N, C-alpha and C positions, 0 to 999 in steps of 0.2 A: 510566465516568468517563474523560474524555479531556481533554487540554489541548493547545492549539496552541503551537508553539514558533517562534521566528524573529521578529525585530522587524518584518518587513514583511508578516507574515501576519495575516489577520483572526482574530477570536475563534473563528470556525468552522474555521480551519485550511485555507484554500483551497489546493488542490493543482493549480490549473489551469495549463496550459502557456501559453507566451507567446502573447498574442492571444486566449486563452480557448478555443483549439481542443482537440479530444480528443487524448489521449496514446496513441500507438501506437509500436511499434518500440522504440528505445532509451529512449524516455520512459516506457514502460509500467512499472508498479510490479512489482518482482521480489522474491520471497521468497528470502532467503539465510541462511546461517549466518555466524558471525563468522569462522570459518576461511576461508570464501570471500572475505570482506571483506579480511582481512589478506593474502590471497594473490592478490588481483585484480591484473591486469597494468596497468602504466602506463608509457608510453614515456618520459616525463620528468615533472618535478615538477608542472607545471600541466596535464598532459594528461588526457584522459578515462580512466576506469577501464574495464577489460574483464574479464569473467568468461565462461569457455567460448567465447571468441572474439567475444562480443557486448558492445557498449557498455552500460554500466550507469550510470544516473543516480539514479532514485528506487528505494529498496529498503525492505523491511520485514523485521524480525527479531523473535524472541521470546527474551528473556534475563532473567537474574536480576540484580538490583542487588547489587553486592558492596561498593560504597563510594559515598558521596554527599558532595559539597562544594557550597557555595552562595555566590554573591556577590549584590550588589544587583541585578544584571541577568541573571545566568546561573545555570542549574542544571547541574552537572557530575556525571554518573553513570559509574562503572566497572561495566560489565555483562559477564556471562559466560553462555555457553549450552552449556558442555560441550565445545565445539570450540575455544574461545579466549576472550579477553576484550579489550574495547576501550572507549575513552572515548566517551561519548555526551553531547553538549553541546546544551542547549536554552536559548533566550532566554526569560526570564520575561515573563509577561503583566502589565503594570502594573495593568490594570483588575482582574484577579483578586486581586492582592496588596493592593488597597485594602480589600477586604472580608474576606479570609481568606487563609490560606496553604495552598492545595491541594497544594502540593509536599510537605507533611508526610505526605501519604498514601503516598508512595513511599519506604518505609523500606528499610533493608538487608534482603536476602533476599526482597524482593517481586519477583514476576515481572511484566514489562511487555511490551507490544507497542509497537515503535517503527517509525515511518515517517520516513525521512530520506534523506540523500544522503552519499556517501563523500567525505571530504576528507583532505588531507594538509598538515601544517604542520611545518616543520623536520624533515622526514624521518619524522614519526610520523603514522600514520593515525588518524582518528577519524570518528565519525558525527555529522553536523550534523542535529539532530532537528527535523523539521517538526511532528510530532504523536506523542504517546505516551499510553498508557492502561494502567491496572493490569489484570491478567488475573485474573478471578474464576472462570472455567471452566478447570479444569486440563487438560481434553481438548485445549485449544488449544495447550498446551505440547507435548503429544505429536504433535499434528497438524502443527505448523509444520515440524519437520525433515523429515517425510515429504514435505511439499509442496515444500520446497527441493530434496530429492533428485529428486523427479519433474521439476521444471523443469530441473534440471541434466542429467538424462538426456534430456529433450526437446531441449535445445540440442545435446547431443553426438550423439544417435542418431536424432533425429527422432521423429515421432508413432508410437505403438504400431502395429505391423503395417505400417508404411511400407516401401516397397521400398528407399528410400534414406534416409540419416540425415544428421545434422549441420546446419550453418547453412542449406544450401540448402532443406532441408525446412522448417526453422523459418520462414525468410523467406516461403516460399510459402503456408504454412498458418496460421501464427500471427499474423503482423503485417500481412498483407494482407487481413484481413477474413474469414479462414477460421474454422470453428467450433471447431477444436481448440486453443483457448487454455487452457493449464493453469491460469493464475491466475483467469481469468474463470469457470472451471468449479470453483473452489474446490479445486483440486488433483487433479481427475479430468477429463481432457480429454473434451469432449462428443462429439467425433467428428462426421463429416458427417451432417447431418440430425438430430442429437441435441439435447437441451436442455442448453446449457452451464451452466445454473443449477440443474440437477436436484438437486444436493447441498445447496442452500440451504434454510433453513426456508421454509414455504409463503408467508408474507407477504413475506419478502425476495425470494423467487423471483418473485412477482407484480410487485414493484416493478422488479426488474431486467429482466424480460421486457417490461414496458411501456416502460421507458426505451430498451431496445434496439430495440423496434419504432419508437419515435419517431425514433430516429437513422437506422435503415435506410430508413425511408420518406421521409426528408428533412424531416420536420416540425420536428425539433429542429435548429436551426442551431448556430453556435458558442456562442450564449448558453446552450444546454442546455435541459433540461426543467424546468418550474416545479413545485415541490413541491405546489402546490395542484392542479395537473393530475393528479399522481400520486395524491393523496388521493382525488380524485373517481373515478379509474379503479379503484383497488384496493378502495375501499369498506370496510365493516366499521368496527371501532373505530378512530377517527381517531388517538387517542393512541397506540394500539398501532402503527399504521402509521407514525406519526412516529418512534416509538422504533426501529423496524426500519430505517427510512430513515436515521436517524442512525448506526445500527450499520454499515450498508453503507458509509457515509462513513468511519467510524472504522477499519473493516477494509480500506479501500482499494479496494473494488469500485466506488465512485462518487467523483468529485471535484467540488468546487464551482467554478463558473466566474465569472460576472459578480458574483454575490453569494451569500449563504448559502442562498438559495432556488432556485437553479438548478444542476443537476448534469448530468454526462455520465458514461458508464461509463469506468472507467480503462482497460480493455482492450476494444477493440471493432474 
């Protein structure tokens, strides 16, 4: 179960970059801890945030809701992940409110995955939520900090086994189309010639591989790959494929472009 936040986002929670292009570099989705969020560097109040010397825009974190307050237009959550706590603010979806109140599903002490961006207001930092969902598989709670640590080490020291470390290695191998992207690999860099989606479940891996092939071959333009094309290629139980396709969007591996039926890989 997931909900889009932000008054300018579609029901599906589109995360496309300006102009619908694929997101790479500073626009790529990054897993972080709240401690990293609170300690991100910022030159001045309206400046971009930096973690490990790299600009950070869209982030994902896993945390436990410790307090909730609600207004007619906004849901405010105080979330905590063991490294710190921060306010997470989400705009309500009026269409969802007309039929039910799905936000009641997010009670105190519920774990959630949040995708959003860092913001600062009156000297206090918060997370502007684009999408969030309740966590039902508690392995995800254990996996996320490991993934955040992996990406942190990747930024600081470069890919495993590399001769050089730091941002030069990252820029060369991660954001310029190299295979060693830690987030695309689900927290385990694929390495040259490896399958960056090897750790994903079979159906999700098939979806990601097909989308990546369409992008690398130039078939998929800025509008992305159509879901119907994905369904035809992957085959099997179409309801199952649609479910796994949506999970890839919810988890940040894919983002929607011109509409809810066209996607591109978040990191490619």
